[in-house]
KEBA-110179 format. One record per residue (C-alpha): residue in one letter; y negated, x negated, z negated. Coordinates in pm, whole numbers, plus 50000, padded with zeros to 5 digits. Layout:
aYXZ
...
This chain:
m362291903822049
e362271927822342
r364351919422647
f363711931323002
i365581927623331
c364221930823685
i366121925924012
h364011919824321
a365371925724673
h363491910324965
c364461932425261
y363541919125600
q364821916025955
p363311895126235
p361311916726476
r363791924326756
e361571945726978
n361161936927343
p357491925927343
w356811945527662
l358601977627567
e357921978127191
t361501989027126
v364761972227029
e367121971227323
r370901972827305
q372511942727136
d376191941527226
s376981917526940
a376191945926695
w378771970026844
p379641997626762
y376021999926653
h373191999126903
d371541968326755
w371491946126447
n368781966126273
q371001996626297
k374081977426184
i372401962325877
t370841995825787
a374322011425794
e375831983125588
c373021977325338
y369731996225344
a371302030925361
p374142023825111
n371612012924850
c370032047424879
a373412062124784
a375322036124584
r378572045524410
i379452042824044
l383192047223990
d385112061723698
d388282047423541
e390372061823823
d388222045824094
r386742079324189
i383042083624257
a381512095823933
e377892092424041
i375872083924351
v372562067124271
n369502053324445
n369342016224362
y365832011724499
s364342034524234
k365502010523960
i364851976124112
s361831958124254
f361791954924632
n359771947424942
f360471957225300
g358921938125588
p356301959625765
t357861953426107
l361251964825969
l359731996225814
s358072003926147
w361522003526310
m363112023726029
e360452050626041
q361472058626400
n365162049526401
a366472054326046
p364232082025908
e366512092325619
s366662056825482
y362922052925542
r362162084525344
c364472072425066
i362592039425038
i359212056525017
a360522081824764
s362062053624559
d358652038924494
q357382072824381
e360362077124149
s359932042324005
r356352050523908
k357692077623678
r360282053523540
y358002023523487
s354752035923330
g353042043923661
h353932010923828
g355722014324160
s358551990324231
a357641984024595
i355481953824670
a353861944324999
q354731915625234
a352581894025458
y352831912225789
n355301895426024
h356911869025802
m354731840125912
i354971808125705
l351481810525560
p350931774125450
l351431764325817
a349051791125945
n345361786426011
a342851803125779
r342231832926010
d345911840826049
k346491837725674
y343811863425607
t344901887825878
q348571885825783
i347781894525422
k345241921325519
w347701937425760
g350461936525499
i348231954725251
r347071980925502
d350601987525621
f351751992025260
e348902015925179
r349682037225483
r353372040025398
f353432041325018
g350112058824958
r348772033424710
f347401998224687
p350101971924627
e350061953524298
g352141924924432
m352901908024762
w355951888724879
l355131856625061
p357551849725352
e360191824725234
t357991823324918
a356091796225110
v352861789924922
d349681769524907
i346431773324716
a344571787625016
t347111815925043
l346821823924672
e343031824324707
i343251851124978
l345761871724778
a343411871424479
k340341878824690
l342021909224846
g343081923424508
i346741913524482
k347711909124117
f350901888724149
t353451871924367
i356981858824307
l358011822324353
a361051800324298
q361261778823986
g361071747124195
q357601757224317
a356031753123972
g354361719823894
r353031721323538
t352051746223268
r349851748322961
k348541773822716
p345111787922811
g342381764122712
g344851736822632
r343981701122722
s347381687922820
w349671700323091
r353461700623065
d355391688723369
v357921715623472
s358671703423825
g362241702623943
g362851738823845
r362251734123473
i359751762323423
d360861790223192
p361341820723418
t361211846723139
r357441851523121
a354471857523349
y352031829223429
l348391827923528
a347151805623809
r343421797623801
l342201790324152
p339551765124264
y336981790724377
g337081811224059
g339891835124147
r343051840723949
i346491854724021
n349621861023816
l352821843323915
f356461850323834
f359151823923886
y362551840223933
d365701826323769
g367111803224035
a370621797723898
i371481834423863
s369841843024197
q371921815824360
a375081829824203
v374311864424336
a373621852024688
f376261825124730
e378761824224443
k380491858324465
l378851871724150
l378771905724321
d382561907524325
s382221925023989
g379371947323872
e380361941123511
q380291903623565
f376911907223736
s375501925923435
h376821900023188
r375441871123392
l371981886823404
q371961890423028
s373191855022980
g369721843723083
f368301855322752
s368091832022457
d367691838622085
d365561807122068
r362731823722260
l360261840822030
w358521862122293
p359411893022500
q361811879022758
f361681889123124
m364901880423303
h364341885123676
i366091873823992
a365181875024361
t367481874524664
d367561887925017
g368061925424997
e370801922325258
t372901905324988
y373711939824850
g376021953325119
h375601932925438
h376261897325321
h378551909725041
r380541941125116
y380211966324831
g377341945924688
d375441978824661
m378151991824425
a378061960424212
l374301964124185
a374592001024093
y377181993723823
a375121965123677
l372001986823660
h374002015123502
s375531991023249
i372151976823151
e370662011623111
s373552021122882
q372871993122634
d370501990122342
g368191960422312
v367601955322683
r365891976622946
l365051976323312
t361461971623425
n359451959623721
y356781933123763
g353791956223737
e354941972723416
f355881939923249
l352551924423347
e350631953323194
k352611952022870
f352801914222838
p349991895423016
p350441857923075
t350271835022776
h350461803222985
e348691789023287
v350551773023576
q349811750223868
i352001753124174
i353441726324400
e351831733524735
n353631737225068
t356941746624909
a359391775024985
w362561790024840
s364861781425132
c363881745525211
s364181717024964
h361771697125182
g358831720525131
v357941739025450
e359431712925681
r362161736625801
w359531754426008
k358021723826171
s360481694626176
d364081682826178
c364181682125797
g367951684125766
c368121721025671
n370401738525919
s373591758325954
g375741727225982
r376611726326352
a378071691526402
g376201669326646
w373171691926673
n369641683926560
q366481704026512
m364041679826671
w362901709226887
r361151725326590
g358061702926598
p357401705626974
l357931743326963
r355301747126690
a352921723326869
a353221743427192
l352581776027009
d349641761226815
d348021750227139
l348621784327299
r347221802126993
d344051781226996
r343451785327370
a344061822827342
a341611824227048
a338991806327257
l339351832427532
y339121860027271
e335931845427128
k334411840627472
h335191874527623
a335541899127334
a332271889727163
g330381910427420
p331911944527354
l332801939026986
v330371934526697
d332611910626499
i335781900226680
w337681887526375
r336831917326157
a337951939026448
r341261920426456
d341711925926081
d341161963326126
y343331965726437
i346311972326208
d344982008026179
v345492012326554
i348951996126543
l349972020926274
d348502050626460
r347972047326835
s346622082526877
p343372087727074
e341692098226749
s342632065726576
l341432045626873
w338132064426879
i337522057126509
f338292020326567
f335852016526856
e333162036826679
k333322011126402
h333661979026605
s332181982826955
r328541975327030
c328242005427259
r330382031727429
l332882012827644
q333922021427996
p337662027528046
q338271993328198
e336331976627915
t338491995227664
v341621982627839
a340321946827831
v339471948127459
l342891962527377
q344521935227586
f342641909127382
l343651925127053
e347281927527165
m347081891327271
q346051883026915
r348841904526768
h351491886826974
a349911853026900
m350781860126536
l354201875326608
m355211843126781
y355081825726441
t357741848026283
s359631823926057
c363101831326198
g362201812626516
w362641779426334
f365221788526072
f368441783326265
d369951754926465
e369121760126831
i366011767827033
s367961789427278
g369241811526994
l368141847726964
e365481841426701
a363761811926872
s364001829427209
q362301859527054
v359231839826942
i359041824027288
q359061859127433
y356001867127224
s354311836627374
g355091850627719
r353351882927627
v350301863127505
i350141844827839
q350511877128038
l347771895127842
a345391865527866
k345781864928243
a345381902628276
a342201902928066
t340511871028194
g342381858728502
e343031825728329
d346591812628342
l347671796328013
e351251791628128
p351271757128298
e349921738027998
f352131757927761
l355281749527958
k354291713027970
l354231711727591
l357281734227553
a359341710727768
e359201685827478
a361431709227275
r364931697827375
s367911721027345
n371191709927188
i373001726927477
p372781705927796
e372691735128037
m369771750427846
g367661719427898
d364481725027701
g362021751427588
a360341753527929
r363671760428099
i364531786527836
y361171802927907
e361911803628281
m365471816328226
f364931842927963
v361251851127925
k359821853528273
p362571876728402
a361981899328100
m358241903628164
v357221939328239
d354161953528413
l353281988328541
r355341982528857
n358461974228654
v358012006028454
a357562026328772
a360702010928922
h362642018328604
f361482054428612
a362282058528982
i365812044328957
s366532065228648
a365132096428815
l367572092429102
f370432099328859
e368762127228663
d368732163828755
a365042165928678
a362462138428646
d360362154328372
g357982125928302
t359452118427958
p357702087627815
k359512055227890
f359292033327581
c355572026127522
y354502040027859
g353552074927966
i354692088328304
r352832116128488
i354602128328801
q352362135429097
d355112141329352
c358902137229358
r361162144829657
r364932140929682
f367092137929992
h370852136230051
s372802123430349
g376532123530286
q377082103829965
a373792085330003
r370682096229815
l366982089429855
i364102096929622
l360422092929708
g357392100629494
r354132092329324
i353532087528952
t350792076428717
v351982050628465
t349902044928151
s350472020027870
h350212036427528
i349332002027391
t346521989027614
r345702021927797
e346102003228125
s346962028228399
g347992027828763
e349032052729031
l352102040629215
a354332052929494
f358072046829472
a361202048929683
v364842044429585
i367882045929810
h371412046429674
i374112041829939
g377042040729697
d378472022929393
q376091995129285
v374291993329623
l370792004829531
h367361993429651
a363952003429519
g360371995929618
i356952001929460
y353452000529601
e350022008829464
f348992042929595
h345592046929760
d345662073130036
l347422106930020
e347542110630399
d349242076830445
y351702085130167
s352632118530327
a353202101730662
v355452075130504
v357512101730323
s357912122030643
e358992092430856
i361442077330607
s363042110330508
s363632118930877
v365342085930948
f367432088930629
s368472124830701
a369702113431042
g372072089630866
d370432058031000
f370592037730680
p369792003530831
e366582017630979
t365812035130651
l366112002230468
r363921984930725
r361202011430694
l361352011030316
d361111973330308
e358101974930536
e356212003030366
f356991994730002
e356091957930007
g359701946929998
l362591962929813
r362281940529509
y364021962329254
s367681970929193
l369941981628908
k369191947828749
s365571959428714
l366521986428467
f365911980428097
k369121974227904
d369842008427756
e369132027128076
q371042000928272
k374182008628075
r373702046128112
i373262044228489
l376122019728532
d378352042728327
f377382071128560
i378082050528873
l381362037828732
s382482071728604
k384462081128916
t386062046628936
l386942048128568
r388312083328603
d390532071728889
a391712041728688
e392342063228382
t394352087928592
s396502059228714
y397032046228361
r397992080928242
e400452085628526
v402122052328448
y402292061828080
r403632096728157
r406402082728374
h407342052228167
g406422061827810
p410032071127727
l411142036627848
l408572020327621
r409842040127322
f413442031427412
l412621994227428
k410891997027092
e413902014226936
m416211987527078
g414041959826936
q413411946027284
p410081930527390
v407771955027567
p406311942327897
d402561936427870
v401761961228145
l403471989527955
r401991979127619
i398441976827758
t398832010027938
a400022027427622
e397242011927413
f394592023527657
v395892059227686
l396602065327318
n393362049427189
s391402069627444
d393182102027354
i392732096726980
k389002090427027
l388682121827242
a390552142026979
l388152129826710
q385142139226922
g386322175326954
d384592202126752
p386672213526583
v389142185026583
d392502194626734
s394512185026426
p398012191126565
r397262169826872
l395702142326662
a398782141926438
m401072139826740
l399062111026889
m399132091826562
e402912096126538
m403312083826896
a401152053326828
k403232045426520
a406532050626699
e405502028926994
g403962001726779
i400602005726949
a397621986226809
l394772009726733
e391221997926807
e389871997026452
t386121993926497
g385642021526754
l388142046026603
n386842040426251
f383332048126372
a384502079526557
a386622091626263
g383762087626015
k381372106526242
s383922134226301
l384502139925931
a380762138725858
r380162166326116
l382692188525943
m381252181025599
e377762189725719
r379042224025824
l380702228025484
a377452218725311
q375762247025500
e378552271225399
p379822257325068
g381772288924984
n383722288525312
l387362283825212
e388502278225573
l386142248425612
v387392233525286
q390972236425409
r390072221025748
a388382191825576
n391492186125364
a393722187225670
q391512162825860
l391452138225571
t395222139825549
l395402130325915
l392922102025875
r395172086425610
m397632080525893
f395322054226038
p396532018525968
f393082009825834
p390752026425581
v388362050925744
n384702048725647
l384122079825434
w380632070025317
q378632097425487
a381222124325415
q381302114225047
n377512116325026
i377502151425172
f380322163124947
y378762148224632
s375412164324707
m377062197624790
v379092198324469
k376152188124252
k373922214424408
n376252243924467
l379332241424245
p377922260623946
l376732288824171
i380012291224360
e382062291524039
e379902320123912
n380062340924229
a383352333224405
g385202361724232
p388982364624273
a389042336824536
l387772311124283
p391162296824170
l392342290024527
w388902277624637
m388642254924333
e392132241324390
r391282232324751
l387922217724648
l389582195624390
d392062184424657
l389142175824883
g387472156524604
d390672137124541
q390982127824909
l387352117324925
r387732099624589
v384832119724442
r385122134524093
v384522172124082
p383342183323738
r383862219023617
t380602234123494
e379282265723337
r375952278223465
k374292311523525
a374042321023893
e370602320224051
v371432333924396
p374522351324532
i376982330924738
a378522346425048
s382302346925063
């Protein structure tokens, strides 16, 4: 009997965007990466686009795209981030689906996901439908086809959800074995109880639904999936391959479909080198007779279900108590002693109440301008995916009763955004972990803050007091955090942004820029009407007028701004709504005269009076810009401090080396000084283009001689980037012998580091270059070929990439 294997990777990250800026801000815990999305992309999503298969000498024999051979889904909100911030990985994922169609009889390996990872059995009927509809539309826009399957968040399932999947054309979904209740052959009278994970996972099943629909279900092998995720099966690709095939049985007399499902992050983020284990296992399986890789769509076409199944409702793959993890203190947690999750129920109750009150406002106020408010919400995904004026025009042509005035358009968009955030606040991660003040729960509470703000802007009604009353029932495990209401006051309210905040951010940033060019700030457009700069000694003043427009709701306002910077962190800014050009000109003239005269106290008094109080400061900047401006302000102080460190090191470095040679303890002040100077100098050397190799070698020898601890994370990051820059130049000039020699020299230096340098990107470039250009260079290099080939082989050895010798007719000449 035929045997098939399919590995499914569920790739998802919690939405991390600031709800007011629609962008992910700096997350220091992800350093040296900007944020956790970027970190996990570097550790997992990107490596699986270029996974290594090693030869017997542990050299890279082949670099392969794992996604093209497995089944996978990416959360729509994650793909939205990747499209803008990790475009190479994004393009790889889209191309992988196209490649898999060629491999698997026209069936793409990508499947859709319900939009923002909401636990669908706990959602109301409208949200269920919209989440599935949005997931389908998002998939169609990205992958250019209708999805055959859909991943249900946490595989949480009920009959109502399956009904909607079937109604909207989804052919299958994937569940855990423990979610199956009973099976029978079609038309059979008796059902067989398979609860407790006893269903055979090696075939497809058909679920007949109460209202006449039907959907195919696959139940992944739980034991092997568990071993992959939690039992170190990925320590060996060969072991992984054998374990997958151990799921087959000679006793089964039908085509067997061995399939597993885990978080995609398992392959590289949770398990380092998991991408390589996956690549080796796939390669091993492909090399064998009697078993082949497939995906769900292809298997379903070739072998339709021969058995019916009934599910156990309100179950999920990550909670043995059904879906209780997302609404109660069920006992599922990360194991923090003394903590409970009694906050889960009150948090959901508060959000449910807010959702329903926001829906009532939507029904009351949006029914006037819109023909069908809920159909409009379902189609609003088209605007989310493309916020261009053309897309917006098409949307309103379809859904508005008549041509809307600008302010009516703003109000409708505010209502639709209110509905979007009312769904985002149910993202499953908010309940998954132990504490309501954690990042994930705080994020869903932020979405609730955006719902409240939009409701008030569109209707004037304040939903906050009642929400906070209910949220206060959600008690934190951390005494100083209090409860959900206090967390809202501490973290959500200060983060809220309106047009004035955006104007203040722009004004403060403009003070430190040579030219305020009106570059869009996050999801806001800035149009400069006037901008004037003044200097008085070290103090600076900027005054101006701008128009701020939200790209999301099209809300717009004309605002005047003033910022005064007296020195260091002493900065004050004010904003007021502009109405009269003559009044504005008079204010600018008066304040600039007082400032130019050096009367700063009077300047501050006038600014405070004219700009409705100087409410903004450096703390008002959004996180990324805040760091940039603070770095600028601190630059002189840091330069002075660095000069002092260097002087101490210059004068006392020989003493430090003498103490080291004598085996005497080095005073902390000398050790810290040396660590700062040498780590800084090594990083600067790596950032040079080209790298100053002799200086880098000297610095490394000094660090070794003085026993200096090198800062691994930062230097590893800088070294990898430096080498990748050089390899990119070599890829553009593959016949350039000098660049090959420089790359060899730099790699030799990097081996001096007391830790392995990340060569991933450099290896990818080299592998691609060799595969693409080696035959042509060999044909056209002429007398220089032996030396060039010798150096190229050396480079391959250092990068641990096998360089094959080939014979091939030249297609284009290669420059020497």
